[in-house]
Each structure stands twice: as C-alpha cells, then as structure tokens.
N, C-alpha and C positions, 0 to 999 in steps of 0.2 A: 654824536659818536656811542654806540651800546657799548659802555666800556664793558662791565660784567658779558656780552659773550662775549671777547675779546680774551679775556680771560680763561685757565686749564679751568678745567671745568674741580678738577680733586684741591680746591683753590678758592674759589667762588662764595664758599660756607664764613673761612675770612675773611671773606676779601665783606660780605656781608656784614658780617657783625662789625671789623675793626668802621666801615663806614657807617656804623649806627652807632658807636662812638660820637663820629667825628660831627654828623652832622646835631645829633643831640649837644657835644661841646658848644656848635659853633652859635644854633640855635640860639644859648641859654647867653652865652656872650653875649647876641644882636639881643634878647633884653633885658639882662643889663647894662645897657647902654641904654638903650628907648628910658626906663628906669632912668638914666644916671637925669634923664636932664630933668625931669619935669619933677626929678626928689625936693622939696626944700628943705626936708632938715636934714645939719649939718651928720651928723653924727652918722645918722641912712645913708646920706652921698659920701661916703668916708668907707665904709663898708663898701657898700654898693662898685664904687671907686677902685680899690685895692682891690676887693672880686674878681675884678675886672681883668685888670691886668694883670692878676695871678691868671687867670683861666686866658687870656688870649696870650700872657709867654708857653703857657706851658703849653698850648696850641699848637707854638712855629719853634722854638727853641727849648726842650726840653730834655734832658735827658734818656727820659723815657719814649710814648710810644707821642710821636709828632701829626701835622701835617704832611712834611719832609719825610717821615720813615713812610705812612702808607705808601707813596710817590713809590719807593723805592721796592714798598712790598707786590703795588700794582708793576711796577717795567720783571720784578722776579718772575710775576705770574702767567705771564704774556708772550702764546708761541711764537717764533720767531716771524711768521708769514704778515702777523700786524703790529713790529712791534717796529716796523720804521714809519711810521705817521704816530700810535704813538707815543713813541718817543718822542718826537718833533712838538708833541703837544706838552707832556713832563716838562720836559728843558726848557720852555718859558715859564709857566708858571717861577721857574729855577729860576732865570733869569732877573726874574718879576716878586722873586727876595731876597736875592742879592742888591736889587732896588733899594728893597724895603730896612736892610740891616739895619741903618742908625734907627730909626723906627723900635727894632725886631733889641736892636744895643738897648736902648734907654728903657724898654718893656721887663727885658731881662735885670739890668740893674738895679732898679725901681725893687725893680719883685726879688733877687735875695735881699740885696744892700740896705731895706729897708723895711719890707715888711713879713717879712719873712721873718728873717734871720738877725735885723735888726746889728747891726755889722757898728759895731762902734768907729766904725776912722767916718763915716758915710753917717748915718743915722741921726748924730748927734755933731754933727758940726752943720750951723749954714752955710759956711761960704761954699761946703758939696751940694750944696743942697741941688744945685745948678747939673753934676756930673749924673745924679737921681730922678731926674723931672719927667714927667709922664701928662701929654696932655691932653685932651679928649678925643680931638684929632690923630691922635695916632695910636689910639681906642681902634675906630672911626676906620679910621685906613688899612688896620688886619683886619678890622672883620671885615675889610667890601669886597680885598686880593682874598680874602676865606671863605667868603660865599660865593666872587666868580671861579677858585680854584671848582670847589665842592659838587657848583655845579657841572660840569664836563662826568663826573664818578654816581651819576645819580642818572633817574629816566624823567626828572622835569628839573627844573632850569630853574636857580634861586632864585628868588628877589630880593 
C-alpha cells in the first residue's frame, strides 16, 4: 500500500518531513543496538545502552513526536474514501503497541527515573532496581516493532 498516495495533497510535505525524522531515529536506534552487541568497553557499552533506551522510549512514549502521533497525523491526513483500509492497518499497530506496553513502561521508567532525572527514590536504592531494569531484548523488541511499523509508511520494506 502506497500511503503517500492516500495522503491529502496539502499534507504530503508534512508527512514526508515527519517520516524522514522517524526513519532517521529508527535507523540510529538499530545502529546503536548493533554496536551495543559488539562493543566491549564498559563505559561505551553503558553510554550506548542509555542512549538507546532514551531513543527507543522517545519514539514510543514521549510528550512530543512519537510513532503514535505520526499514526494520528496519517489518520487525519487521509481522505474519507481510503480510511477503512488504512484505519484497519493502523489499528493493528495500535493493538501491537498495547501488547508491548510492559516493555515500553520499563524503558520509560529507566529513562525518567535513572538516566534523565536520577530520581532519588529509584536511582539510589538497589532494592528498587527491578522496577527500572531494561534488557537488550526489550530494546530489540521495540526496534522490531518500529521497523515493521515504518515499513508500511515507506516505499520499500525495511529489514
């Protein structure tokens, strides 16, 4: 399905600009995860891991621009005759995102409580580490979802 052709003409430039940002961010996240698996230096590994957590959580759950807000932009930019087919497709990704909610919450908690804000209630209490733990598998799961999601918006499928 060529989503661009379904977008109202006056909204296509906005669509392409938003898509370019998401593509760049998802590609960067993929590279970070690849490097994370290869790097041995602990400082670099920790830095990459924290950066990947921030990037992944900002793509799926943020107060600004996310994959969800992009879906909403697409919904609002689609003329009536094409909505049924497109909405069914977008709703499928919405349902999948709901299934990933535990992983998304873990990413967001780690980002907010430990990495960004160093919330003293969480960052300095080892007994609460479990509430803020993120594994590379969590990042890979989110990345897989993002890649598949992005493949519906672009002309060529993502790998």
